[in-house]
N, CA, C and O atoms as a MOPAC input file, in Angstrom:
PM7 MOZYME 1SCF
protein

 N     17.00800 1    11.17800 1    11.99400 1
 C     15.67000 1    10.62300 1    11.87900 1
 C     15.78900 1     9.10000 1    11.96300 1
 O     16.64400 1     8.51100 1    11.30200 1
 N     14.94000 1     8.45600 1    12.77000 1
 C     14.99800 1     6.99500 1    12.89500 1
 C     14.69600 1     6.28900 1    11.56900 1
 O     13.90600 1     6.76800 1    10.75500 1
 N     15.33900 1     5.15200 1    11.38100 1
 C     15.16700 1     4.36600 1    10.15200 1
 C     13.69900 1     3.99800 1     9.91800 1
 O     13.22900 1     4.00700 1     8.78100 1
 N     12.98400 1     3.67600 1    10.98400 1
 C     11.56500 1     3.30900 1    10.86600 1
 C     10.74300 1     4.46000 1    10.29300 1
 O      9.86000 1     4.23900 1     9.46400 1
 N     11.02100 1     5.66000 1    10.72000 1
 C     10.30700 1     6.83900 1    10.20800 1
 C     10.66300 1     7.06900 1     8.74400 1
 O      9.79200 1     7.38400 1     7.93300 1
 N     11.93500 1     6.91300 1     8.40500 1
 C     12.34700 1     7.05900 1     7.00700 1
 C     11.63600 1     6.05600 1     6.11200 1
 O     11.24700 1     6.39200 1     4.99300 1
 N     11.46300 1     4.82900 1     6.58800 1
 C     10.74600 1     3.80900 1     5.81100 1
 C      9.29400 1     4.20900 1     5.58900 1
 O      8.77000 1     4.07700 1     4.48200 1
 N      8.65000 1     4.69400 1     6.63600 1
 C      7.25200 1     5.12500 1     6.52100 1
 C      7.13100 1     6.21600 1     5.46900 1
 O      6.26700 1     6.15100 1     4.59500 1
 N      7.98900 1     7.20700 1     5.55500 1
 C      7.93400 1     8.32100 1     4.61200 1
 C      8.22200 1     7.84400 1     3.19400 1
 O      7.55200 1     8.26500 1     2.25200 1
 N      9.20400 1     6.97800 1     3.03500 1
 C      9.56700 1     6.47300 1     1.71300 1
 C      8.42200 1     5.69400 1     1.07100 1
 O      8.15500 1     5.84600 1    -0.12100 1
 N      7.75700 1     4.87300 1     1.85100 1
 C      6.72400 1     3.99300 1     1.29300 1
 C      5.38800 1     4.69900 1     1.13200 1
 O      4.80900 1     4.66200 1     0.04600 1
 N      4.88100 1     5.33700 1     2.17400 1
 C      3.54100 1     5.92500 1     2.05000 1
 C      3.56400 1     7.41600 1     1.74600 1
 O      2.50900 1     8.03700 1     1.61500 1
 N      4.75700 1     7.99600 1     1.63300 1
 C      4.85400 1     9.39800 1     1.26900 1
 C      4.68600 1     9.64100 1    -0.22300 1
 O      4.69500 1    10.78800 1    -0.66900 1
 N      4.53400 1     8.58500 1    -0.98900 1
 C      4.34100 1     8.67400 1    -2.43400 1
 C      2.85300 1     8.87400 1    -2.72500 1
 O      2.01600 1     8.15700 1    -2.17600 1
 N      2.51400 1     9.84400 1    -3.58500 1
 C      1.10000 1    10.15100 1    -3.82800 1
 C      0.33700 1     8.99400 1    -4.46800 1
 O     -0.83200 1     8.78700 1    -4.14200 1
 N      0.95400 1     8.24100 1    -5.35900 1
 C      0.25500 1     7.11400 1    -5.98800 1
 C     -0.00100 1     6.01100 1    -4.96100 1
 O     -1.10300 1     5.46600 1    -4.90300 1
 N      1.01000 1     5.67800 1    -4.15000 1
 C      0.82200 1     4.63600 1    -3.13700 1
 C     -0.22000 1     5.04900 1    -2.10400 1
 O     -1.00200 1     4.22100 1    -1.63800 1
 N     -0.22800 1     6.33200 1    -1.74800 1
 C     -1.23600 1     6.81100 1    -0.80500 1
 C     -2.63200 1     6.66900 1    -1.39800 1
 O     -3.56200 1     6.25800 1    -0.70500 1
 N     -2.78100 1     7.00400 1    -2.66200 1
 C     -4.09100 1     6.87300 1    -3.31500 1
 C     -4.50000 1     5.40400 1    -3.43100 1
 O     -5.67300 1     5.07200 1    -3.25900 1
 N     -3.54500 1     4.52900 1    -3.72000 1
 C     -3.82600 1     3.09300 1    -3.77000 1
 C     -4.33500 1     2.61100 1    -2.41300 1
 O     -5.34400 1     1.91000 1    -2.34200 1
 N     -3.64900 1     2.97900 1    -1.35100 1
 C     -4.07500 1     2.57200 1    -0.00600 1
 C     -5.47400 1     3.09100 1     0.30500 1
 O     -6.29200 1     2.37000 1     0.87700 1
 N     -5.74500 1     4.31300 1    -0.06000 1
 C     -7.06900 1     4.90400 1     0.17400 1
 C     -8.16000 1     4.13100 1    -0.56100 1
 O     -9.18600 1     3.78100 1     0.02200 1
 N     -7.93000 1     3.87200 1    -1.83800 1
 C     -8.93700 1     3.15200 1    -2.63800 1
 C     -9.16100 1     1.73600 1    -2.11100 1
 O    -10.29800 1     1.27200 1    -2.02600 1
 N     -8.06700 1     1.05100 1    -1.75700 1
 C     -8.18900 1    -0.32400 1    -1.28700 1
 C     -8.77100 1    -0.40900 1     0.12100 1
 O     -9.29200 1    -1.45600 1     0.50600 1
 N     -8.69300 1     0.65800 1     0.88600 1
 C     -9.33100 1     0.68600 1     2.20600 1
 C    -10.85100 1     0.75100 1     2.05500 1
 O    -11.58800 1     0.34900 1     2.95500 1
 N    -11.31000 1     1.25800 1     0.91800 1
 C    -12.74700 1     1.37400 1     0.65600 1
 C    -13.33600 1     0.08300 1     0.11500 1
 O    -14.55400 1    -0.09800 1     0.13400 1
 N    -12.48100 1    -0.82400 1    -0.37100 1
 C    -12.94200 1    -2.10200 1    -0.89900 1
 C    -11.88600 1    -2.75600 1    -1.76000 1
 O    -11.01400 1    -2.08400 1    -2.31000 1
 N    -11.96700 1    -4.06700 1    -1.87600 1
 C    -10.98600 1    -4.83800 1    -2.65000 1
 C    -11.11400 1    -4.51800 1    -4.14200 1
 O    -12.21500 1    -4.38000 1    -4.67500 1
 N     -9.94500 1    -4.40400 1    -4.80300 1
 C     -9.90000 1    -4.11700 1    -6.23300 1
 C     -8.76500 1    -4.88900 1    -6.88400 1
 O     -7.80500 1    -5.27500 1    -6.21600 1
 N     -8.87500 1    -5.11300 1    -8.18200 1
 C     -7.76300 1    -5.67000 1    -8.95200 1
 C     -6.81200 1    -4.54300 1    -9.32800 1
 O     -7.17200 1    -3.36900 1    -9.24200 1
 N     -5.60700 1    -4.89200 1    -9.74300 1
 C     -4.63900 1    -3.89300 1   -10.18600 1
 C     -5.18100 1    -3.12000 1   -11.38500 1
 O     -4.98600 1    -1.90900 1   -11.48900 1
 N     -5.86200 1    -3.82100 1   -12.28600 1
 C     -6.43700 1    -3.16500 1   -13.45800 1
 C     -7.49400 1    -2.13800 1   -13.09200 1
 O     -7.52300 1    -1.04300 1   -13.65300 1
 N     -8.36200 1    -2.49200 1   -12.15100 1
 C     -9.39100 1    -1.55000 1   -11.69700 1
 C     -8.76600 1    -0.33700 1   -11.02200 1
 O     -9.18600 1     0.80000 1   -11.23400 1
 N     -7.76200 1    -0.60200 1   -10.21200 1
 C     -7.04600 1     0.50400 1    -9.56000 1
 C     -6.43800 1     1.43600 1   -10.59700 1
 O     -6.56500 1     2.65600 1   -10.49400 1
 N     -5.78000 1     0.85900 1   -11.59600 1
 C     -5.13600 1     1.65500 1   -12.64000 1
 C     -6.15300 1     2.55900 1   -13.33500 1
 O     -5.89100 1     3.74000 1   -13.56200 1
 N     -7.30200 1     2.00000 1   -13.66800 1
 C     -8.35100 1     2.79700 1   -14.32200 1
 C     -8.82900 1     3.92200 1   -13.41800 1
 O     -8.99400 1     5.05700 1   -13.86600 1
 N     -9.05100 1     3.60900 1   -12.15200 1
 C     -9.59400 1     4.60000 1   -11.22700 1
 C     -8.64900 1     5.75600 1   -10.94100 1
 O     -9.08900 1     6.89700 1   -10.80300 1
 N     -7.34800 1     5.46800 1   -10.85000 1
 C     -6.41200 1     6.53200 1   -10.49300 1
 C     -5.63500 1     7.08600 1   -11.69100 1
 O     -4.84000 1     8.01500 1   -11.54900 1
 N     -5.87300 1     6.51000 1   -12.86700 1
 C     -5.25500 1     7.04200 1   -14.08500 1
 C     -3.76700 1     6.78600 1   -14.20600 1
 O     -3.02300 1     7.63300 1   -14.70000 1
 N     -3.33000 1     5.61200 1   -13.75500 1
 C     -1.92500 1     5.22400 1   -13.80800 1
 C     -1.83000 1     3.89300 1   -14.54700 1
 O     -2.72500 1     3.05600 1   -14.42700 1
 N     -0.76600 1     3.69200 1   -15.30200 1
 C     -0.57500 1     2.44500 1   -16.04400 1
 C     -0.58300 1     1.25400 1   -15.08400 1
 O     -0.03500 1     1.33100 1   -13.98400 1
 N     -1.20000 1     0.16400 1   -15.50400 1
 C     -1.34700 1    -1.01000 1   -14.64200 1
 C      0.00800 1    -1.56800 1   -14.19200 1
 O      0.11700 1    -2.07300 1   -13.07400 1
 N      1.02500 1    -1.48900 1   -15.02800 1
 C      2.35300 1    -1.96000 1   -14.63400 1
 C      2.91300 1    -1.15400 1   -13.47000 1
 O      3.53900 1    -1.70200 1   -12.56400 1
 N      2.68200 1     0.13600 1   -13.50700 1
 C      3.11800 1     1.00700 1   -12.42600 1
 C      2.35200 1     0.69300 1   -11.14100 1
 O      2.93500 1     0.63500 1   -10.05900 1
 N      1.04500 1     0.49200 1   -11.27200 1
 C      0.22500 1     0.13200 1   -10.11000 1
 C      0.72600 1    -1.17400 1    -9.50700 1
 O      0.83200 1    -1.30000 1    -8.28700 1
 N      1.03300 1    -2.13700 1   -10.35500 1
 C      1.51400 1    -3.42100 1    -9.85100 1
 C      2.82500 1    -3.25100 1    -9.07300 1
 O      2.99200 1    -3.85300 1    -8.01300 1
 N      3.73500 1    -2.45400 1    -9.58000 1
 C      5.00200 1    -2.22100 1    -8.86400 1
 C      4.75300 1    -1.58400 1    -7.49400 1
 O      5.39000 1    -1.94700 1    -6.50500 1
 N      3.82000 1    -0.63300 1    -7.45000 1
 C      3.47700 1    -0.01300 1    -6.17000 1
 C      2.84100 1    -1.04000 1    -5.21800 1
 O      3.14100 1    -1.05600 1    -4.02500 1
 N      1.97100 1    -1.88600 1    -5.75400 1
 C      1.33300 1    -2.91600 1    -4.91900 1
 C      2.36000 1    -3.87900 1    -4.33500 1
 O      2.26200 1    -4.26500 1    -3.17100 1
 N      3.33400 1    -4.26200 1    -5.13600 1
 C      4.38100 1    -5.17500 1    -4.65300 1
 C      5.14600 1    -4.53000 1    -3.50500 1
 O      5.42600 1    -5.18100 1    -2.49900 1
 N      5.48300 1    -3.24900 1    -3.65400 1
 C      6.20200 1    -2.56100 1    -2.57500 1
 C      5.33800 1    -2.49200 1    -1.31300 1
 O      5.82700 1    -2.73800 1    -0.21000 1
 N      4.06700 1    -2.16300 1    -1.47300 1
 C      3.17000 1    -2.08900 1    -0.31800 1
 C      3.00300 1    -3.45700 1     0.32900 1
 O      2.91300 1    -3.56600 1     1.55100 1
 N      2.96200 1    -4.49400 1    -0.49000 1
 C      2.83200 1    -5.86000 1     0.03900 1
 C      4.08800 1    -6.25800 1     0.82100 1
 O      3.98500 1    -6.91600 1     1.85700 1
 N      5.25000 1    -5.87400 1     0.34400 1
 C      6.49600 1    -6.19300 1     1.04300 1
 C      6.51700 1    -5.60500 1     2.45200 1
 O      7.17900 1    -6.13100 1     3.34600 1
 N      5.79300 1    -4.52000 1     2.63500 1
 C      5.72200 1    -3.86800 1     3.94700 1
 C      4.42300 1    -4.21000 1     4.68700 1
 O      4.08900 1    -3.59100 1     5.69800 1
 N      3.70500 1    -5.19700 1     4.16900 1
 C      2.46900 1    -5.70900 1     4.77500 1
 C      1.36200 1    -4.65800 1     4.87900 1
 O      0.51400 1    -4.72800 1     5.76900 1
 N      1.37600 1    -3.68500 1     3.96700 1
 C      0.35900 1    -2.64700 1     3.95800 1
 C     -0.83900 1    -3.01100 1     3.09100 1
 O     -1.89600 1    -2.38900 1     3.19700 1
 N     -0.67900 1    -4.01100 1     2.23900 1
 C     -1.79500 1    -4.54700 1     1.45700 1
 C     -1.77200 1    -6.07100 1     1.54500 1
 O     -0.73200 1    -6.68400 1     1.78800 1
 N     -2.93100 1    -6.65600 1     1.34400 1
 C     -3.06800 1    -8.10700 1     1.31700 1
 C     -3.83000 1    -8.49600 1     0.05800 1
 O     -4.46300 1    -7.65800 1    -0.58500 1
 N     -3.75900 1    -9.78900 1    -0.28700 1
 C     -4.48900 1   -10.29200 1    -1.44700 1
 C     -5.21000 1   -11.57700 1    -1.09100 1
 O     -5.00300 1   -12.15100 1    -0.02200 1
 N     -6.04700 1   -12.00900 1    -1.99300 1
 C     -6.76900 1   -13.25900 1    -1.79500 1
 C     -6.05600 1   -14.44300 1    -2.45800 1
 O     -6.55900 1   -15.56600 1    -2.41600 1
 N     -4.87600 1   -14.19800 1    -3.07500 1
 C     -4.11400 1   -15.24900 1    -3.75100 1
 C     -2.65500 1   -15.16000 1    -3.29100 1
 O     -2.06600 1   -14.07800 1    -3.30500 1
 N     -2.07400 1   -16.28500 1    -2.88700 1
 C     -0.68000 1   -16.31500 1    -2.46000 1
 C      0.24900 1   -15.87800 1    -3.59700 1
 O     -0.04700 1   -16.12900 1    -4.76600 1
 N      1.37200 1   -15.22600 1    -3.26400 1
 C      2.28300 1   -14.71300 1    -4.30500 1
 C      2.71500 1   -15.74700 1    -5.34600 1
 O      2.77900 1   -15.41600 1    -6.53000 1
 N      3.00700 1   -16.96200 1    -4.95700 1
 C      3.47700 1   -17.96000 1    -5.90500 1
 C      2.39400 1   -18.54200 1    -6.80200 1
 O      2.69100 1   -19.31800 1    -7.71100 1
 N      1.15300 1   -18.17700 1    -6.55600 1
 C      0.03200 1   -18.74900 1    -7.31300 1
 C     -0.75200 1   -17.70800 1    -8.10200 1
 O     -1.88900 1   -17.97000 1    -8.49300 1
 N     -0.18100 1   -16.54900 1    -8.34300 1
 C     -0.92800 1   -15.45200 1    -8.96100 1
 C     -0.96900 1   -15.46800 1   -10.47400 1
 O     -1.87100 1   -14.87200 1   -11.06200 1
 N     -0.03300 1   -16.12300 1   -11.12200 1
 C      0.02100 1   -16.08900 1   -12.58100 1
 C     -1.29800 1   -16.58400 1   -13.17200 1
 O     -1.73400 1   -17.70700 1   -12.92100 1
 N     -1.91300 1   -15.71200 1   -13.96200 1
 C     -3.16700 1   -16.06300 1   -14.61100 1
 C     -4.38300 1   -15.95000 1   -13.71300 1
 O     -5.49200 1   -16.28400 1   -14.13100 1
 N     -4.20100 1   -15.49100 1   -12.50300 1
 C     -5.31300 1   -15.35900 1   -11.56100 1
 C     -5.76100 1   -13.89800 1   -11.47200 1
 O     -4.95800 1   -12.97800 1   -11.63000 1
 N     -7.04900 1   -13.70500 1   -11.21700 1
 C     -7.54400 1   -12.36900 1   -10.90600 1
 C     -7.31100 1   -12.16800 1    -9.40900 1
 O     -7.88700 1   -12.87700 1    -8.58400 1
 N     -6.47400 1   -11.21100 1    -9.07200 1
 C     -6.08100 1   -10.97700 1    -7.68300 1
 C     -6.79500 1    -9.73400 1    -7.15200 1
 O     -6.75700 1    -8.66700 1    -7.76400 1
 N     -7.43800 1    -9.89700 1    -6.01400 1
 C     -8.07400 1    -8.77000 1    -5.33800 1
 C     -7.16200 1    -8.28700 1    -4.21800 1
 O     -6.70000 1    -9.07000 1    -3.38800 1
 N     -6.91800 1    -7.00800 1    -4.21300 1
 C     -6.03100 1    -6.38100 1    -3.23400 1
 C     -6.86600 1    -5.60200 1    -2.22700 1
 O     -7.92400 1    -5.07000 1    -2.56300 1
 N     -6.38100 1    -5.54000 1    -0.98200 1
 C     -7.03100 1    -4.78000 1     0.08400 1
 C     -5.95400 1    -4.09200 1     0.92300 1
 O     -4.82800 1    -4.57800 1     1.02900 1
 N     -6.31800 1    -2.96100 1     1.51300 1
 C     -5.41900 1    -2.30700 1     2.46200 1
 C     -5.46800 1    -3.05300 1     3.78200 1
 O     -6.54200 1    -3.40300 1     4.27200 1
 N     -4.30000 1    -3.29300 1     4.35200 1
 C     -4.19200 1    -3.86700 1     5.68700 1
 C     -4.28900 1    -2.67400 1     6.65000 1
 O     -3.27300 1    -2.08600 1     7.01800 1
 N     -5.50300 1    -2.32800 1     7.04900 1
 C     -5.72500 1    -1.09900 1     7.80400 1
 C     -5.06900 1    -1.12100 1     9.18100 1
 O     -4.68500 1    -0.06900 1     9.69100 1
 N     -4.93500 1    -2.27900 1     9.78300 1
 C     -4.28100 1    -2.31700 1    11.10300 1
 C     -2.78700 1    -2.00700 1    10.95900 1
 O     -2.22200 1    -1.28900 1    11.78400 1
 N     -2.15600 1    -2.54000 1     9.92800 1
 C     -0.73600 1    -2.24600 1     9.68400 1
 C     -0.56200 1    -0.77400 1     9.30500 1
 O      0.38500 1    -0.12300 1     9.74600 1
 N     -1.47000 1    -0.25700 1     8.49300 1
 C     -1.40600 1     1.15200 1     8.10900 1
 C     -1.52600 1     2.04500 1     9.34100 1
 O     -0.83000 1     3.05500 1     9.44200 1
 N     -2.39500 1     1.68500 1    10.26900 1
 C     -2.55100 1     2.45700 1    11.50700 1
 C     -1.26100 1     2.44300 1    12.32300 1
 O     -0.89300 1     3.45400 1    12.92100 1
 N     -0.57400 1     1.30200 1    12.34800 1
 C      0.71500 1     1.22500 1    13.05300 1
 C      1.72000 1     2.19200 1    12.42600 1
 O      2.42300 1     2.91600 1    13.13100 1
 N      1.77600 1     2.19200 1    11.09800 1
 C      2.71300 1     3.07100 1    10.40300 1
 C      2.35600 1     4.54200 1    10.63000 1
 O      3.23700 1     5.37900 1    10.82400 1
 N      1.06600 1     4.84600 1    10.60400 1
 C      0.62700 1     6.22000 1    10.83600 1
 C      1.02600 1     6.67700 1    12.24200 1
 O      1.41700 1     7.82800 1    12.43700 1
 N      0.92800 1     5.78600 1    13.20200 1
 C      1.30900 1     6.10100 1    14.58100 1
 C      2.80600 1     6.37800 1    14.68000 1
 O      3.21500 1     7.29500 1    15.39300 1
 N      3.61900 1     5.61100 1    13.98600 1
 C      5.07000 1     5.83800 1    13.97400 1
 C      5.35900 1     7.24900 1    13.46200 1
 O      6.12400 1     7.99700 1    14.07100 1
 N      4.74100 1     7.59800 1    12.34100 1
 C      4.95800 1     8.91900 1    11.75500 1
 C      4.45500 1    10.02200 1    12.68700 1
 O      5.14400 1    11.02000 1    12.89900 1
 N      3.26400 1     9.84300 1    13.23900 1
 C      2.64700 1    10.85500 1    14.09300 1
 C      3.46700 1    11.08400 1    15.36600 1
 O      3.66300 1    12.22500 1    15.78400 1
 N      3.94300 1     9.99800 1    15.97700 1
 C      4.77600 1    10.13100 1    17.19100 1
 C      6.03600 1    10.93900 1    16.89500 1
 O      6.42100 1    11.81100 1    17.67400 1
 N      6.66900 1    10.64700 1    15.77400 1
 C      7.89600 1    11.36300 1    15.41800 1
 C      7.59700 1    12.82500 1    15.06800 1
 O      8.24600 1    13.74200 1    15.57200 1
 N      6.60000 1    13.02500 1    14.19500 1
 C      6.29400 1    14.37300 1    13.71200 1
 C      5.81500 1    15.28800 1    14.83400 1
 O      6.03100 1    16.49800 1    14.77500 1
 N      5.17700 1    14.73500 1    15.84100 1
 C      4.66400 1    15.54100 1    16.95300 1
 C      5.68100 1    15.66700 1    18.09800 1
 O      5.42400 1    16.34100 1    19.09500 1
 N      6.83700 1    15.00800 1    17.93800 1
 C      7.86500 1    15.08300 1    18.96500 1
 C      7.61000 1    14.19000 1    20.16300 1
 O      8.21200 1    14.38400 1    21.21900 1
 N      6.72000 1    13.20500 1    20.01300 1
 C      6.39100 1    12.29500 1    21.11800 1
 C      7.20800 1    11.01000 1    21.07300 1
 O      6.90200 1    10.06700 1    21.80300 1
 N      8.21900 1    10.94900 1    20.24900 1
 C      9.01200 1     9.73100 1    20.13500 1
 C      9.93300 1     9.63900 1    21.27400 1
 O     10.69900 1     8.68100 1    21.37300 1

């Protein structure tokens, strides 16, 4: 299996991260709001958001070095998510 496909599965194959992406595609939310909506501890949500951000699947309105003490709104980067979905779909359908 190609490394790119393994990365897609590792990152978005997680049910919490998938739910985070879904919620943030519907509108910008804070980590706290996300935690309340999906019933997961805010610390866990934050760790998932950081991983998604490292792969450019989410964006924020505040730069990483300036977030301390700031209310940060997160959004799904839908164009990047579509790219990742295409990678998975091409492989899974045998069109790679």
